[in-house]
C-alpha positions as CSV (number, residue, x, y, z in Angstrom):
1,M,-74.1,127.1,-59.8
2,A,-73.3,124.5,-62.0
3,S,-71.9,121.3,-61.2
4,R,-68.0,120.2,-63.0
5,T,-69.3,118.4,-66.3
6,H,-68.0,115.2,-68.0
7,A,-66.3,115.5,-70.8
8,G,-68.6,113.0,-72.5
9,A,-71.9,114.6,-71.0
10,V,-74.8,114.6,-73.1
11,P,-76.8,117.9,-72.7
12,S,-79.9,117.7,-71.3
13,T,-83.3,119.8,-71.6
14,L,-84.8,119.0,-68.2
15,P,-85.5,122.1,-66.5
16,R,-83.9,123.0,-63.4
17,H,-86.4,124.2,-60.6
18,Q,-86.2,127.5,-58.4
19,I,-88.3,129.4,-56.7
20,L,-85.9,130.9,-54.1
21,D,-83.0,132.5,-55.8
22,E,-79.4,132.9,-55.3
23,Q,-80.1,136.2,-53.5
24,G,-82.9,135.1,-51.8
25,A,-85.5,136.8,-53.8
26,I,-88.8,134.8,-55.3
27,A,-88.7,133.5,-59.0
28,D,-91.7,132.8,-60.5
29,D,-91.5,128.8,-62.1
30,A,-94.7,128.2,-64.1
31,L,-94.5,124.5,-62.7
32,L,-93.8,124.5,-59.3
33,S,-94.4,128.7,-58.1
34,P,-98.4,127.1,-57.0
35,Y,-97.2,124.4,-54.9
36,V,-96.0,127.0,-52.0
37,A,-98.0,129.9,-52.6
38,D,-99.9,129.5,-49.6
39,V,-96.7,129.3,-47.7
40,T,-97.1,131.7,-44.8
41,V,-94.2,134.0,-42.6
42,E,-95.2,131.8,-39.5
43,Q,-94.1,129.0,-41.8
44,L,-91.0,129.8,-43.5
45,Q,-89.7,130.7,-39.6
46,H,-90.4,127.3,-38.7
47,L,-88.6,125.8,-41.5
48,Y,-85.8,128.2,-40.8
49,R,-85.1,127.0,-37.1
50,S,-85.5,123.3,-38.2
51,M,-83.1,124.0,-40.9
52,T,-80.6,126.0,-38.1
53,G,-81.5,123.3,-35.4
54,A,-80.8,120.8,-37.8
55,R,-77.0,122.8,-38.1
56,R,-76.3,123.4,-34.8
57,V,-76.9,120.0,-34.1
58,D,-74.9,118.7,-36.5
59,E,-72.2,121.1,-35.4
60,E,-72.0,119.8,-32.0
61,G,-71.9,116.1,-33.6
62,T,-68.6,116.9,-35.3
63,S,-67.2,118.3,-31.5
64,L,-68.3,115.7,-29.8
65,Q,-66.4,113.2,-32.4
66,R,-63.8,115.1,-32.3
67,Q,-63.5,114.8,-28.3
68,G,-63.8,111.3,-28.4
69,Q,-67.1,111.1,-27.3
70,L,-68.7,109.4,-30.6
71,V,-67.4,106.7,-32.7
72,L,-68.1,108.6,-36.4
73,W,-70.6,112.0,-37.2
74,V,-71.7,112.1,-40.7
75,P,-72.2,115.8,-41.3
76,L,-74.7,117.4,-43.4
77,R,-73.9,120.9,-43.6
78,G,-74.8,122.6,-46.9
79,Q,-77.9,120.2,-47.3
80,E,-80.6,121.5,-44.7
81,A,-82.9,123.1,-47.4
82,A,-82.8,119.4,-48.9
83,Q,-83.8,117.5,-46.2
84,V,-86.5,120.2,-44.2
85,G,-87.8,120.8,-47.6
86,S,-88.5,117.2,-48.7
87,V,-89.8,116.1,-45.2
88,W,-92.3,119.0,-43.9
89,P,-94.9,118.6,-46.6
90,T,-95.3,114.6,-45.7
91,L,-98.5,113.1,-43.8
92,P,-97.6,111.8,-40.3
93,T,-98.9,108.6,-41.8
94,D,-96.1,108.5,-44.9
95,R,-92.9,106.2,-44.4
96,I,-89.3,107.5,-44.4
97,F,-86.2,105.4,-45.3
98,P,-83.4,107.6,-44.3
99,S,-79.5,106.5,-45.7
100,Y,-77.5,107.7,-42.7
101,R,-76.9,111.3,-43.5
102,E,-80.6,112.8,-42.3
103,H,-80.3,114.1,-39.5
104,A,-82.6,117.0,-40.6
105,V,-85.3,114.4,-41.9
106,A,-85.2,112.9,-38.6
107,L,-85.3,116.2,-36.3
108,E,-87.9,117.3,-38.5
109,R,-89.7,114.0,-38.0
110,G,-89.7,114.3,-34.3
111,V,-86.3,112.2,-33.1
112,A,-84.9,114.0,-30.3
113,P,-81.2,115.4,-30.5
114,S,-79.9,112.8,-27.9
115,D,-81.4,109.9,-29.8
116,L,-80.2,110.6,-32.9
117,M,-76.8,110.4,-31.4
118,R,-77.1,107.1,-29.7
119,L,-76.0,104.9,-32.6
120,F,-72.9,107.3,-33.6
121,R,-71.9,107.0,-29.5
122,G,-72.0,103.4,-29.9
123,I,-74.8,102.5,-27.6
124,T,-77.4,101.1,-29.9
125,A,-77.4,100.0,-33.5
126,G,-80.5,102.2,-33.8
127,G,-81.8,105.2,-32.1
128,W,-85.6,105.8,-32.3
129,D,-88.6,103.7,-32.4
130,P,-89.7,103.5,-36.1
131,E,-93.0,103.2,-35.5
132,K,-93.4,106.1,-33.9
133,H,-92.2,108.5,-36.0
134,N,-92.7,106.8,-39.2
135,L,-89.1,106.7,-40.0
136,N,-86.9,103.6,-40.6
137,L,-83.6,103.2,-38.9
138,Y,-80.6,104.5,-40.7
139,T,-78.6,102.5,-42.3
140,M,-74.9,102.5,-43.4
141,V,-74.9,99.8,-46.0
142,L,-75.2,101.7,-49.2
143,A,-78.5,101.8,-51.2
144,S,-80.1,99.2,-49.1
145,Q,-82.3,101.2,-47.5
146,V,-84.0,101.8,-51.4
147,P,-85.3,98.4,-51.9
148,H,-87.0,98.5,-48.6
149,A,-88.7,101.3,-49.6
150,V,-89.8,100.4,-53.0
151,G,-91.2,96.6,-50.6
152,Y,-92.9,98.5,-48.5
153,A,-95.1,100.9,-50.6
154,M,-95.6,97.9,-52.6
155,G,-97.1,96.3,-49.5
156,T,-99.0,99.9,-48.5
157,A,-101.0,99.5,-52.1
158,L,-101.8,96.2,-51.5
159,D,-103.3,96.6,-48.5
160,R,-105.4,100.4,-49.5
161,K,-106.9,97.9,-52.4
162,A,-107.7,95.1,-50.4
163,A,-109.2,97.1,-47.8
164,Q,-111.0,99.0,-50.9
165,D,-111.6,95.4,-52.7
166,A,-113.3,94.7,-49.2
167,G,-115.2,97.4,-48.9
168,T,-114.3,99.1,-45.7
169,P,-111.8,101.9,-47.9
170,P,-109.2,103.5,-45.5
171,E,-110.3,107.0,-43.8
172,T,-106.8,108.6,-44.1
173,A,-105.2,109.6,-46.9
174,P,-102.8,107.2,-49.0
175,E,-99.8,107.0,-47.7
176,A,-96.9,107.7,-49.7
177,V,-93.0,106.6,-49.1
178,I,-90.0,108.5,-49.1
179,A,-86.5,106.7,-50.0
180,Y,-83.7,109.3,-49.5
181,F,-80.3,108.3,-51.3
182,G,-77.4,110.7,-52.6
183,D,-75.6,110.9,-55.9
184,G,-73.2,107.9,-54.8
185,A,-75.5,105.6,-54.1
186,S,-77.6,106.2,-57.5
187,T,-74.9,104.3,-59.2
188,E,-75.5,100.6,-57.2
189,G,-77.7,98.1,-58.7
190,E,-80.3,98.1,-55.8
191,I,-80.9,101.4,-57.2
192,H,-82.0,100.3,-60.7
193,E,-83.7,97.3,-59.4
194,S,-85.7,99.1,-57.2
195,M,-87.1,101.2,-60.2
196,V,-87.4,98.5,-62.2
197,F,-90.0,97.3,-59.4
198,A,-91.5,100.8,-58.5
199,A,-92.5,101.5,-62.4
200,S,-93.6,97.7,-62.8
201,Y,-96.4,98.4,-59.9
202,D,-96.8,101.8,-60.0
203,T,-95.7,102.2,-56.0
204,P,-96.2,105.3,-54.3
205,V,-92.4,105.5,-53.3
206,L,-90.9,109.2,-53.9
207,F,-86.5,108.7,-54.9
208,F,-85.4,111.5,-53.5
209,I,-81.9,111.9,-54.5
210,Q,-79.1,114.7,-52.7
211,N,-77.1,115.4,-55.2
212,N,-74.5,116.6,-53.0
213,Q,-72.0,116.7,-55.9
214,W,-69.3,114.2,-54.3
215,A,-69.7,110.7,-53.7
216,I,-66.7,110.3,-51.2
217,S,-63.8,111.6,-53.2
218,V,-65.6,111.2,-56.7
219,P,-67.2,114.1,-58.3
220,F,-70.5,113.9,-59.7
221,A,-69.2,114.4,-63.0
222,T,-67.4,111.4,-62.9
223,Q,-70.3,108.8,-61.5
224,S,-73.1,111.0,-64.9
225,R,-72.9,111.8,-67.8
226,V,-76.7,113.1,-67.3
227,P,-78.8,115.0,-64.6
228,L,-80.0,112.1,-62.5
229,A,-83.4,113.1,-62.8
230,T,-83.4,112.5,-66.5
231,R,-82.9,108.5,-65.8
232,A,-86.8,108.7,-64.5
233,A,-87.7,108.6,-68.1
234,G,-86.1,105.2,-68.7
235,Y,-88.2,103.6,-66.3
236,G,-91.3,105.3,-67.4
237,F,-91.5,107.9,-64.5
238,E,-91.3,111.6,-63.9
239,G,-88.2,113.0,-62.8
240,L,-87.5,116.7,-61.5
241,R,-84.6,118.9,-60.9
242,V,-84.8,121.3,-58.4
243,D,-82.4,123.9,-56.8
244,G,-81.6,122.2,-53.8
245,N,-80.5,124.9,-51.9
246,D,-84.0,126.3,-52.5
247,I,-86.5,125.2,-49.9
248,L,-89.4,126.4,-51.5
249,G,-88.6,124.6,-54.5
250,V,-87.7,121.8,-52.3
251,V,-91.1,122.1,-51.1
252,A,-92.7,122.4,-53.8
253,A,-91.1,119.9,-55.9
254,T,-92.3,117.6,-53.2
255,R,-95.1,118.4,-52.5
256,Y,-95.8,118.3,-56.2
257,A,-94.4,114.7,-56.2
258,L,-96.9,113.5,-53.5
259,E,-99.6,115.2,-54.9
260,K,-99.5,112.3,-57.9
261,I,-98.4,109.6,-55.8
262,R,-101.0,110.2,-53.5
263,A,-103.2,110.0,-57.1
264,G,-102.0,106.6,-57.5
265,E,-100.0,107.6,-60.6
266,G,-96.9,106.0,-59.4
267,P,-93.4,107.0,-58.5
268,V,-91.6,110.1,-58.8
269,L,-88.2,111.0,-58.9
270,I,-86.8,114.6,-57.2
271,E,-83.0,115.5,-57.8
272,A,-82.2,118.1,-55.2
273,E,-78.6,119.4,-56.5
274,T,-76.8,120.4,-53.3
275,Y,-74.0,120.0,-51.9
276,R,-71.9,118.7,-48.8
277,M,-70.0,121.8,-47.0
278,G,-68.0,119.5,-45.3
279,A,-66.6,116.3,-44.8
280,H,-68.3,113.0,-46.2
281,T,-67.7,111.8,-42.2
282,T,-65.5,112.9,-39.7
283,A,-63.1,110.3,-41.2
284,D,-62.6,111.9,-44.2
285,D,-60.3,114.7,-45.1
286,P,-62.1,116.6,-48.2
287,T,-59.1,118.9,-48.6
288,K,-57.3,115.8,-50.1
289,Y,-59.7,116.0,-53.2
290,R,-61.4,119.4,-53.7
291,E,-60.3,122.8,-54.5
292,R,-61.1,125.5,-52.1
293,D,-62.3,127.7,-54.5
294,E,-65.3,125.3,-55.3
295,E,-66.2,125.0,-51.9
296,E,-65.7,128.5,-51.8
297,Q,-68.5,129.2,-54.5
298,W,-70.9,126.8,-52.9
299,G,-70.5,129.0,-50.2
300,H,-72.1,131.8,-51.4
301,L,-75.4,129.3,-52.1
302,D,-75.5,128.5,-48.3
303,P,-79.9,127.6,-47.9
304,V,-79.7,129.0,-44.7
305,D,-78.0,132.6,-45.3
306,R,-80.2,132.1,-48.7
307,L,-84.2,132.0,-46.4
308,R,-82.2,134.0,-43.7
309,A,-81.7,136.8,-46.5
310,H,-85.4,136.5,-48.1
311,L,-87.0,136.3,-44.7
312,R,-85.6,140.2,-43.8
313,D,-86.2,141.6,-47.3
314,A,-89.4,140.1,-48.2
315,H,-91.0,139.6,-44.7
316,G,-89.1,142.4,-42.3
317,V,-88.8,139.5,-39.9
318,E,-86.1,141.5,-37.5
319,D,-82.9,140.3,-35.7
320,E,-84.4,139.7,-32.4
321,F,-86.2,136.0,-34.1
322,F,-82.7,135.0,-35.8
323,E,-81.3,136.1,-32.0
324,T,-84.1,134.4,-30.3
325,V,-83.2,130.9,-32.5
326,A,-79.7,130.7,-32.4
327,R,-79.6,130.5,-28.5
328,E,-82.6,128.1,-28.7
329,N,-80.1,126.2,-30.6
330,D,-77.5,126.7,-28.4
331,E,-79.6,125.7,-25.4
332,I,-80.6,122.5,-27.8
333,A,-77.6,121.4,-28.6
334,Q,-75.9,122.2,-24.7
335,R,-78.6,119.7,-23.5
336,M,-77.7,117.0,-26.4
337,R,-74.5,117.3,-25.5
338,A,-75.2,116.5,-21.5
339,D,-77.5,113.6,-23.2
340,V,-74.4,112.1,-24.5
341,L,-71.8,112.6,-21.9
342,A,-74.2,110.5,-19.8
343,M,-74.7,107.8,-21.4
344,T,-73.7,104.3,-19.9
345,P,-71.9,102.1,-22.9
346,P,-73.3,98.3,-22.9
347,R,-72.2,95.5,-21.7
348,F,-70.3,93.3,-24.2
349,E,-71.7,90.5,-23.1
350,D,-75.0,91.8,-22.8
351,S,-74.8,91.2,-26.8
352,F,-75.3,87.8,-26.5
353,A,-78.8,87.8,-25.1
354,K,-79.8,89.9,-28.9
355,A,-78.4,87.0,-31.3
356,Y,-81.7,85.0,-31.2
357,A,-85.4,85.9,-29.3
358,E,-85.0,82.9,-27.5
359,Q,-82.1,81.1,-25.3
360,H,-79.9,79.2,-27.6
361,S,-77.5,76.7,-26.2
362,L,-74.9,78.0,-28.5
363,V,-74.7,81.6,-27.8
364,D,-74.9,80.6,-23.7
365,A,-71.4,78.4,-24.5
366,E,-70.0,81.9,-26.3
367,R,-70.9,83.8,-23.8
368,A,-69.2,81.4,-21.1
369,E,-66.3,81.4,-22.9
370,Y,-66.3,85.4,-23.1
371,L,-66.6,85.9,-19.5
372,D,-63.9,83.0,-18.8
373,Y,-61.8,85.0,-21.1
374,Q,-62.8,88.4,-19.2
375,A,-61.9,86.3,-15.7
376,G,-58.5,85.8,-17.0
377,F,-57.5,89.4,-16.7
378,A,-56.9,91.7,-13.5
379,P,-59.4,93.7,-12.3
380,Q,-59.2,96.7,-13.5
381,D,-57.8,99.2,-9.6
382,E,-54.9,96.5,-9.3
383,M,-54.2,97.4,-12.9
384,D,-54.5,100.9,-11.9
385,D,-52.3,100.6,-9.2
386,H,-49.6,98.2,-10.9
387,D,-49.3,101.6,-13.0
388,T,-49.1,104.2,-10.3
389,R,-46.3,102.3,-8.7
390,G,-44.5,101.5,-12.1
391,A,-44.9,105.3,-12.5
392,G,-43.2,106.5,-9.2
393,A,-40.1,104.0,-9.5
């Protein structure tokens, strides 16, 4: 489905790649089809399990927030193929820099669902060990992760060159870095600056844009007159457009890009054209700015439905598999819910110990002032007794 067009839009000759069409049938793509020729039915089943598992966790996250158990939740529904398809081809040594909606990326990278919830529960500012998963923590500041990704990629390239110059080349494959961001973030200055540096230093970074058609309430047609992938040419590197609801197309595009990056050919940009089916966050109401017809049209392009149809029609996968996966996903979601409800909120006074690595007299004074302030309140049990007596008066 084509996105709405700006009145002054410039026609683009950049092709939009697709391997798995809207009905789940294989369509030949001259450039990318060879990059998924080896994908087995077992691997497709894994991708389906990852996509549906992320969707089930997402549904439970929304439910928990609506019940007051999370401070906020950022839904991903509709973007499962873009996320799973782009992270699945990576190596464990590749470094990932997510934004704040990449739940399927985190889960595929081995992050536990309950750890994913810790940030949104308000328990911690992170949730997982970035070094264990080679996955940086979420950032709530739009586009701020992208300069970090480019800087990291520049560092890895310099480290590898230094090792080679010293006669001790690394035994592992060249490391790649992926920076995830959306169409809204693409208009931020940090993106432009990052791409300038990436091109100048041939950094091994993949800019992965999930164009979900809406920057909160601003449609993509207002944001850009051209497909975002065409911008790469202005910096001197390759840009690809791919159907972001096509799991095989995204896998192929990512493999193609990583191959070029590992060969030392510099950065690559992928624009995965997808759709945010739900709200921007649970603090948002998309009915205020989106038409129901648009949502229904994109609903027919659901990436999960597309892969399910392909598994049934092309590989004869039967209902038992899908029913088993659904049960497993429900069990994962319920365990996650139990973990979330068991999380103990941190004490506010403990946050003072996190301001500096070492003890600081000013922080000590501020902690003492806070504790003195808290001591001025009556104990909670006395407040409860007072409320009870008042209610019965």
